[in-house]
Every structure is written in C-alpha cells, then in structure tokens.
C-alpha positions in Angstrom: -19.6 -68.5 46.1 -18.2 -65.0 45.8 -19.0 -62.6 43.0 -16.2 -60.1 42.5 -17.4 -57.2 40.3 -16.9 -53.5 39.6 -19.9 -51.5 38.3 -19.7 -48.2 36.5 -22.2 -45.5 35.5 -22.1 -44.2 31.9 -23.6 -41.0 30.5 -26.3 -42.0 28.0 -24.8 -39.8 25.3 -21.7 -42.1 25.4 -23.7 -45.3 25.1 -23.3 -45.5 21.3 -19.5 -45.3 21.5 -19.4 -48.0 24.2 -21.6 -50.3 22.2 -19.6 -49.7 19.0 -16.4 -50.5 20.8 -17.8 -53.8 22.1 -19.2 -54.7 18.6 -15.6 -54.7 17.3 -14.9 -57.5 19.8 -16.4 -61.0 19.7 -19.3 -59.9 21.9 -22.8 -61.2 22.2 -26.1 -59.4 22.8 -28.9 -60.8 24.9 -32.1 -59.6 26.5 -32.4 -59.9 30.3 -35.4 -59.5 32.5 -34.9 -59.5 36.3 -37.7 -59.6 39.0 -36.6 -58.6 42.5 -38.5 -60.0 45.5 -38.8 -58.6 49.1 -41.2 -58.3 52.0 -43.5 -55.3 52.2 -41.2 -53.8 54.8 -38.1 -54.4 52.7 -36.4 -56.8 55.1 -33.9 -58.1 52.5 -32.8 -54.7 51.3 -32.3 -53.5 54.8 -30.2 -56.6 55.5 -27.9 -56.0 52.4 -29.6 -58.9 50.5 -31.3 -59.2 47.1 -33.4 -62.1 45.8 -34.2 -62.2 42.1 -35.8 -64.3 39.4 -34.0 -63.7 36.1 -35.0 -64.7 32.5 -32.3 -64.8 29.9 -33.9 -65.7 26.6 -36.3 -68.5 27.6 -34.2 -69.8 30.6 -35.0 -68.8 34.2 -32.7 -68.8 37.2 -33.0 -67.7 40.9 -30.2 -65.8 42.6 -29.6 -64.5 46.1 -26.8 -61.9 46.7 -25.5 -60.7 50.0 -23.1 -57.8 50.8 -19.7 -58.4 52.3 -17.1 -56.1 53.9 -15.6 -55.4 50.5 -17.5 -53.1 48.1 -16.5 -55.2 45.0 -17.3 -58.6 46.6 -20.7 -60.1 47.2 -21.9 -63.6 48.2 -23.9 -65.0 45.3 -25.8 -68.2 44.9 -27.6 -69.0 41.7 -29.8 -72.0 40.9 -31.5 -72.8 37.6 -35.3 -73.0 37.4 -35.9 -75.3 34.5 -39.4 -75.9 33.2 -42.3 -74.2 31.4 -43.3 -71.0 33.1 -45.7 -68.2 32.4 -44.7 -64.6 31.8 -44.1 -64.0 35.5 -41.7 -66.9 35.7 -41.5 -69.6 38.4 -42.6 -69.0 42.0 -39.8 -67.9 44.3 -38.4 -70.7 46.5 -36.0 -69.5 49.2 -35.3 -73.1 50.3 -33.3 -73.6 47.0 -30.5 -71.6 48.7 -30.5 -73.6 52.0 -27.0 -74.8 53.1 -25.2 -71.8 51.6 -23.8 -68.7 53.4 -26.1 -66.4 51.4 -29.0 -68.7 52.0 -28.6 -68.7 55.7 -28.6 -64.9 55.7 -31.6 -65.0 53.5 -33.5 -67.2 55.9 -32.6 -65.0 58.9 -33.8 -61.9 57.2 -37.1 -63.2 55.9 -38.3 -64.9 59.0 -42.0 -65.7 58.4 -42.6 -62.7 56.1 -44.1 -63.4 52.7 -42.2 -62.2 49.6 -43.6 -60.3 46.7 -42.4 -58.5 43.6 -40.8 -55.2 44.4 -39.2 -54.0 41.2 -38.1 -55.2 37.8 -35.3 -54.4 35.4 -35.2 -55.0 31.6 -31.9 -54.5 29.8 -30.2 -55.3 26.6 -26.7 -56.6 27.5 -23.7 -56.7 25.3 -20.9 -58.8 26.8 -17.5 -60.1 26.0 -15.0 -62.2 27.9 -11.4 -60.8 28.2 -8.6 -63.2 28.9 -5.2 -62.0 30.2 -2.2 -63.6 31.7 -3.7 -62.9 35.1 -7.1 -64.4 34.5 -10.5 -63.9 32.8 -13.0 -61.1 33.1 -16.5 -60.7 31.7 -17.3 -57.1 30.5 -21.0 -56.4 30.3 -22.7 -53.2 29.0 -26.4 -52.9 30.0 -28.9 -50.5 28.7 -32.6 -50.5 29.7 -34.9 -49.5 32.6 -35.6 -50.3 36.2 -39.3 -50.0 37.2 -41.3 -50.2 40.4 -45.0 -49.7 39.8 -45.5 -46.6 37.6 -42.0 -45.2 38.4 -38.9 -46.0 36.3 -35.3 -44.9 35.8 -32.9 -45.6 33.0 -30.0 -48.0 33.1 -26.7 -47.3 31.4 -23.8 -49.1 33.1 -20.8 -51.3 32.6 -19.9 -54.2 34.8 -16.5 -56.0 35.1 -17.0 -59.4 36.7 -14.0 -61.6 37.6 -14.4 -65.1 36.2 -11.0 -66.4 37.2 -7.6 -65.1 38.4 -6.3 -62.1 40.3 -9.1 -59.8 41.5 -6.8 -56.8 41.1 -6.9 -57.1 37.4 -10.4 -55.7 37.4 -9.1 -52.2 38.3 -6.5 -52.3 35.6 -9.0 -53.2 32.9 -11.6 -50.8 34.1 -9.3 -47.8 33.8 -10.0 -47.9 30.0 -13.7 -47.3 30.6 -12.8 -44.3 32.8 -10.2 -42.8 30.5 -12.0 -43.4 27.2 -15.7 -43.3 28.1 -15.9 -41.2 31.2 -17.2 -44.0 33.4 -17.6 -43.6 37.1 -17.6 -46.2 39.9 -21.0 -47.0 41.3 -21.9 -49.1 44.3 -25.7 -48.9 43.5 -27.0 -52.2 42.3 -30.1 -52.5 40.1 -32.0 -54.0 43.0 -31.0 -51.1 45.3 -32.1 -48.6 42.7 -35.4 -50.5 42.3 -36.0 -50.6 46.0 -35.4 -46.9 46.2 -38.1 -46.4 43.5 -40.5 -48.7 45.4 -40.0 -46.8 48.6 -40.6 -43.5 46.8 -37.2 -42.1 47.5 -35.9 -39.6 45.0 -32.3 -39.6 46.2 -29.8 -41.5 48.2 -28.9 -40.8 51.9 -25.4 -39.7 52.9 -23.4 -42.6 54.3 -21.4 -42.1 57.5 -18.2 -43.9 58.3 -18.4 -47.1 60.4 -15.7 -48.9 62.4 -13.9 -51.7 60.6 -14.0 -55.3 61.9 -10.7 -55.6 63.7 -9.1 -57.8 66.4 -5.8 -57.9 68.1 -4.8 -61.1 66.5 -4.6 -59.5 63.0 -1.3 -58.9 61.4 -0.5 -55.3 60.6 -1.2 -55.8 56.9 -4.6 -57.5 57.5 -5.6 -54.7 60.0 -4.6 -52.0 57.6 -6.5 -53.6 54.7 -9.7 -53.8 56.9 -9.3 -50.1 57.9 -8.9 -49.0 54.3 -11.9 -51.0 53.2 -14.1 -49.3 55.8 -12.9 -45.9 54.7 -13.4 -46.8 51.0 -17.0 -48.0 51.7 -17.9 -44.5 52.9 -16.1 -42.8 50.0 -17.6 -45.0 47.3 -21.2 -44.8 48.7 -21.3 -41.0 48.7 -19.2 -40.6 45.6 -21.6 -42.9 43.7 -24.5 -40.6 44.6 -22.7 -37.4 43.7 -21.4 -38.8 40.4 -25.0 -39.8 39.5 -26.0 -36.2 39.7 -26.7 -35.3 43.3 -25.2 -32.1 44.9 -26.7 -32.6 48.3 -24.5 -30.8 51.0 -24.5 -33.8 53.4 -23.4 -36.2 50.7 -20.5 -33.9 49.8 -19.6 -33.5 53.4 -19.6 -37.2 54.1 -17.6 -37.9 51.0 -15.0 -35.4 52.3 -15.1 -37.1 55.7 -14.4 -40.4 54.0 -11.5 -39.0 52.0 -10.0 -37.5 55.2 -10.4 -40.8 57.1 -8.7 -42.6 54.2 -5.8 -40.1 54.3 -5.5 -40.5 58.0 -5.5 -44.3 57.7 -2.6 -44.2 55.2 -0.7 -41.6 57.1 -1.0 -43.2 60.5 -1.2 -46.9 59.6 0.3 -47.1 56.1 3.6 -48.6 57.5 1.6 -51.8 58.0 0.8 -52.1 54.3 2.9 -54.3 52.0 4.6 -52.2 49.4 2.9 -49.1 50.9 4.8 -46.4 48.9 3.9 -48.0 45.6 0.3 -48.4 46.5 -0.1 -44.9 47.9 1.6 -43.0 45.1 -1.2 -43.0 42.5 -4.1 -41.8 44.5 -2.9 -39.2 47.0 -2.8 -36.1 44.7 -6.1 -36.7 42.9 -7.9 -37.3 46.2 -6.4 -34.2 47.8 -7.4 -32.1 44.8 -11.0 -33.5 44.9 -11.1 -32.9 48.7 -10.1 -29.2 48.2 -12.5 -28.6 45.3 -15.4 -30.1 47.2 -14.4 -28.1 50.3 -14.5 -24.9 48.2 -18.0 -25.8 47.1 -19.1 -26.5 50.7 -17.6 -23.1 51.8 -19.4 -21.2 49.2 -22.7 -23.0 49.3 -23.1 -23.7 53.1 -20.5 -21.9 55.3 -20.7 -18.5 53.5 -24.5 -18.6 53.6 -24.4 -19.1 57.4 -21.9 -16.2 57.9 -23.8 -13.9 55.7 -26.9 -14.4 57.8 -24.8 -13.5 60.9 -23.4 -10.4 59.3 -26.8 -9.3 58.3 -28.1 -9.7 61.8 -25.0 -7.7 63.0 -26.0 -4.8 60.8 -23.6 -5.2 57.9 -24.3 -2.7 55.0 -23.1 -5.4 52.6 -23.4 -8.9 54.2 -22.8 -10.8 50.9 -19.4 -12.6 50.9 -18.1 -13.0 47.4 -15.0 -14.7 46.1 -13.0 -12.8 43.4 -13.1 -16.1 41.5 -16.8 -16.6 40.9 -16.3 -19.9 39.2 -17.0 -23.0 41.4 -16.2 -26.5 40.4 -19.3 -28.7 39.9 -19.2 -31.5 42.5 -20.5 -33.9 39.9 -17.6 -33.1 37.6 -15.1 -33.2 40.4 -16.2 -36.8 41.3 -16.4 -37.9 37.7 -12.9 -36.6 36.9 -10.8 -39.3 35.3 -7.8 -38.9 37.7 -10.1 -39.1 40.8 -11.9 -42.2 39.5 -8.6 -43.9 38.7 -7.5 -43.1 42.2 -10.5 -44.8 43.6 -9.7 -47.8 41.4 -6.2 -47.9 42.8 -7.5 -47.8 46.4 -10.0 -50.5 45.7 -7.3 -52.7 44.2 -5.3 -52.3 47.4 -8.2 -53.8 49.4 -8.7 -56.9 47.3 -7.2 -60.1 48.4 -4.5 -61.1 46.0 -3.9 -64.8 45.3 -0.9 -66.3 47.1 1.1 -66.6 43.9 0.9 -62.8 43.3 2.0 -62.1 46.9 5.0 -64.3 46.5 5.9 -62.8 43.1 5.9 -59.2 44.6 7.6 -60.2 47.8 4.6 -59.2 49.8 3.8 -62.6 51.3 6.4 -62.2 54.1 5.6 -58.5 54.5 2.0 -59.4 55.3 3.0 -61.2 58.5 4.5 -58.9 61.1 5.6 -61.8 63.3 8.1 -63.0 60.7 9.8 -59.6 60.7 10.3 -59.2 64.4 8.8 -55.7 64.2 6.7 -53.8 66.8 3.2 -55.3 67.2 0.5 -53.3 65.4 -1.3 -52.5 68.7 1.9 -51.0 70.1 2.5 -48.8 67.1 -1.1 -47.7 67.1 -0.7 -46.8 70.8 2.4 -44.7 70.0 0.6 -42.8 67.2 -2.4 -42.0 69.4 -0.2 -40.9 72.2 1.8 -38.5 70.0 -1.3 -36.8 68.6 -2.8 -36.5 72.1 0.3 -34.9 73.6 0.1 -32.1 71.0 -3.3 -31.0 72.4 -1.8 -29.3 75.4 0.8 -27.5 73.3 -1.7 -26.4 70.8 -4.0 -25.1 73.5 -1.3 -22.9 75.0 -0.3 -21.3 71.7 -3.5 -21.3 69.7 -4.5 -17.6 70.0 -1.0 -16.4 68.9 -0.7 -18.7 65.9 -1.3 -17.7 62.3 -4.6 -18.8 60.7 -2.7 -21.4 58.7 -1.2 -22.8 61.9 -4.6 -22.8 63.5 -5.9 -24.8 60.6 -3.1 -27.3 61.0 -4.2 -27.7 64.7 -7.7 -28.5 63.5 -6.4 -31.1 61.1 -4.3 -32.7 63.8 -7.3 -32.9 66.1 -9.3 -34.5 63.2 -6.5 -37.0 62.7 -6.6 -37.9 66.3 -10.4 -38.3 66.2 -10.5 -40.4 63.0 -7.6 -42.6 64.1 -9.4 -43.2 67.4 -12.6 -44.1 65.5 -10.8 -46.4 63.1 -9.0 -48.5 65.7 -11.9 -48.3 68.3 -12.7 -52.1 67.9 -9.4 -52.9 69.4 -10.3 -51.3 72.7 -13.1 -51.2 75.3 -16.0 -49.4 73.7 -17.0 -47.4 76.7 -13.5 -46.0 77.1 -13.2 -45.1 73.4 -16.6 -43.3 73.4 -15.8 -41.4 76.6 -12.5 -40.1 75.1 -14.0 -39.2 71.7 -16.9 -37.5 73.4 -14.4 -35.3 75.3 -12.9 -34.2 71.9 -16.2 -33.0 70.4 -16.4 -29.5 72.0 -12.9 -28.8 70.7 -13.8 -30.1 67.2 -16.9 -27.9 67.1 -15.1 -24.9 68.3 -12.2 -25.3 65.8 -14.7 -25.9 63.0 -16.6 -22.7 63.7 -13.3 -20.8 64.0 -12.0 -22.0 60.6 -15.3 -21.0 59.1 -14.7 -17.5 60.4 -11.2 -17.5 58.9 -12.7 -18.4 55.5 -15.2 -15.6 55.7 -12.6 -13.1 56.8 -10.4 -14.0 53.8 -13.3 -13.3 51.5 -14.2 -10.0 53.2 -10.6 -8.8 53.0 -10.5 -9.7 49.3 -13.6 -7.6 48.7 -12.3 -4.7 50.8 -9.0 -4.7 48.8 -11.1 -4.6 45.6 -12.7 -1.3 46.7 -15.9 -2.6 48.3 -16.3 0.0 51.1 -19.1 -2.0 52.8 -16.8 -5.0 53.2 -14.8 -3.2 55.8 -17.6 -3.6 58.3 -17.4 -7.4 57.6 -13.6 -7.4 58.1 -14.0 -5.7 61.5 -16.8 -7.9 62.7 -15.2 -11.1 61.6 -11.9 -10.1 63.2 -13.6 -9.4 66.5 -15.5 -12.7 66.3 -12.2 -14.5 65.6 -10.7 -13.1 68.8 -13.6 -14.5 70.8 -13.5 -17.7 68.9 -9.8 -18.1 69.5 -10.3 -17.9 73.3 -13.0 -20.5 73.0 -10.8 -22.9 71.0 -7.9 -22.5 73.5 -10.2 -23.5 76.4 -11.8 -26.4 74.5 -8.3 -27.7 73.5 -7.1 -27.5 77.1 -10.1 -29.5 78.3 -9.6 -32.1 75.5 -5.9 -32.5 76.5 -7.1 -33.7 79.9 -9.3 -36.5 78.5 -8.3 -39.9 79.7 -6.6 -41.8 76.8 -8.4 -45.1 76.1 -5.3 -46.8 74.7 -3.3 -46.8 78.0 -3.0 -50.1 79.7 
C-alpha cells in the first residue's frame, strides 16, 4: 500500500504551543519506540528503503518503507508481531513482506546480508484525526530523540498522513502549521537521520537534479507532472537541509539550481498542465524572491571571496569588495519563510495524483488527455521550444560584446533555460545525442557564469568608488578590463555552442 504523508520540522521553542493547540482537540498521547535495521554496509538506506520494528504501548509491529517518484508518497507494508517479547522486541523477519512491492525491493536490496540494529527513535506522539469533506488526515506531533550508539539528535516534527480522500488536502491543512507555528517541509525521515548518525555524518550532502521518468506515450499533463516532481525532489531535499540549519554553499547552490529548473519547467512546459495559470499563480513570486536572496548570499560568501583573491593578486590597494547594504538574508530564514514554504506546498499539491472525481469536478479530466483536444503532440511542442532557444545562440554570440550587462545576464539565463530544458526532457531522446549536445554547451555556460561574476564584482567596486573609497578605482579599472576579455571569450563560446548538433531533430 502507499503511505501519503507530509513531514515538517518545528523549532523546539514552539513545541509547547503546538502541543497546547493539539490538547484542545480530541487528541491522544502515546509512547513509541522504533528500531531500524540494516546491513553493516547500509544496503537498505542506499536503496531508499527502511525496515523497522516498532513498539506502541505493549504491541509490536514490523514495517518496510520504500521511496517512490513522489516526495510525499512511499510504499509501506506493516505486519503485526503479536506475542510476548523481551525489551528488544521480536526478531526481524523479512519474509513477512514477501509478495508485496516493498517486500520485493527489500529482498533485492538485502541479498544474503545479515541485518542488525542501526539506530532507534523514542518519541512521545500526540495525534488527532481531522475529517473534512475531502477525506481524513491524521496529524501527529512527535517529540523525542533519535540515537545511534552514543550519538543522538532531538526530534521535534509534525506529520500529516492521508487516511482517506484527496491527497491534495494535505497541503491545505499543513498551511496552518506553516503560518501559525513556523513549520518547514522536511524530506528527512527518522530512519534517514538515524542512518546519518550511524555513519558518523554531521550534515547532509547536496542533491543534484536527476532526469524524470518519461516516455513518448505520456500525455502532456502526465509528462509535465513527472518533470515537476523531479524538479521538486531536488528543491525539497536541499531546502530541508538548509531549513534544518545548514548554510553549506553547495546546498544553497543546488537549491537554487532546483528552483531554476522548476521555473524552466513551468515556463517551457506549463502549457501541458491542467489549469496551469491557477496552479502557477501562488508559488512564482515567493520562489523568485527566495532565489534572489539565496543568490545574494552566494555572491557575497563565495563569488566575492574569489574575486577579492584575484584583485589582491593583481596588486589592488583595497581588494575587499563590500556592498553598501551590509545586511545579508540568512539562508535558513529565507527557506523557512512562510510564503516560501507555502509555495512549496502548492508545488507539491500540483504533483499529487488527484482522484478522478476531483478531476471531473474541476474540468481537468479532459484536459489531462492531449489526444481528446486534437492539440500538438507533447514531443512536437518540446521540439519547437528547444529549437527556438537554440536559434538564439547565434544571435546572442554576434551581439554579446555590445550588449548591456543586464542583456548579457539575460543571455546567460536563456542558455541555462536551454540546458535545463534539454536535461529535463532527455529521457525522450537518444542518450548519446543528448549528452553530446549538452557537453557542447558547457564551455559557454562556464564562460557566461564567470562573466556575470565579474559584473557583480564591478557593480560593488563602482558603488565603493562613488562612496569615496579611492582604492576602489583600481578595482573598477581591473574588473572593466577583465570584462572586456571575458566578453570576447563568451562570444566565441556562444558561437561554438550555436554549431552544436541538436539532439531533437529527426
């Protein structure tokens, strides 16, 4: 069976308010102990699986969970383990899940490896069931610890699990936790956090984007949903780590990449989506604002440090590049911001499969099938979008050096749009042709990226010079000269990219 659930982190100083709010409802409080099993080389974790023995009160049960292509959806199979057991519970028995989808994945991952205890969680859970016209959801608030050996981390999180009805109602109910209690979406399960402890890892690793599972038989709506899910997976994985307190440069970079891929997907493929304007309206502005704020942080913490090193090597009397506005948004606060978290909820809701009755009520059922509308096939529309972006490369190459810095930045964004669109629809084409084409774009991407970094540095140097910093004039002159050289490099790289053989041509 499928488990459809949204998980949220909560600051510990808000725990009392959350608990008080739930006590005013017909909630119940229980103690839960979970023991997570894996091989010594973490085969289950690496395969996106978890296997646990759980004690609730005096009753034991065994559960296997497996990831799917939707962040909110997992395969889950639970079997009771009745009997009298010692404090460690019953022995794990993988055969109890034989014959299920999750059980087959479990068998494939384990092989002949023995399983042992990897980590544990002990929480006090307060839960309540919420019934609406669209279905029923269990809201659970957990507080406790996760431990692996001598290491431990606190647990303070809210889970919304769909018991019956329309999956999209989860996002609507969860908005209250975001707005009232400052909750943030998290894709980190207790088992994943425990495995991280067991491995001695102090922080998460940045997640890069992967290609969605596509085929040419898909309707436009199905294809679009798969692309958005792939983009959202990257966004949520990195946003979860940043919201939990990490400010790692690569996490922030990959979060921005995920957001840009998402915006490209909606811009280039959004016409495939049923009710696209309504779905897109709520998330665009908060995501754009977060993208810019995280970009400013990256510029000041990474790009500027690199430029300052080059200025110092060039002999600058004052290589430090300072912004007139010294205040920088904290990435953690940017990601936890209510509007951004609600935007992520809107995006997640757009990827969940609605029941047929909901599609019929909204008129989206017929819109989901391109064949019933007699419209251009998805593959033909994709080909047209790719070709249009590719044609711009030659024009951009010819005019790049004479363009304003803003126009040059738009050239870079178009090139990224072409690259990300190519990556997102790659499964529809021959892999070798796609890789050859994308490889041909990379020198231009690198050249344009370095060029725009120089533009950012020049703007800061000019601001400092206007404020009366005499030493900044050296920086202005050096960066201006570097930009001229960089502009020629970009022109040549764009011209070469324009000659790349398109992979989408028949």
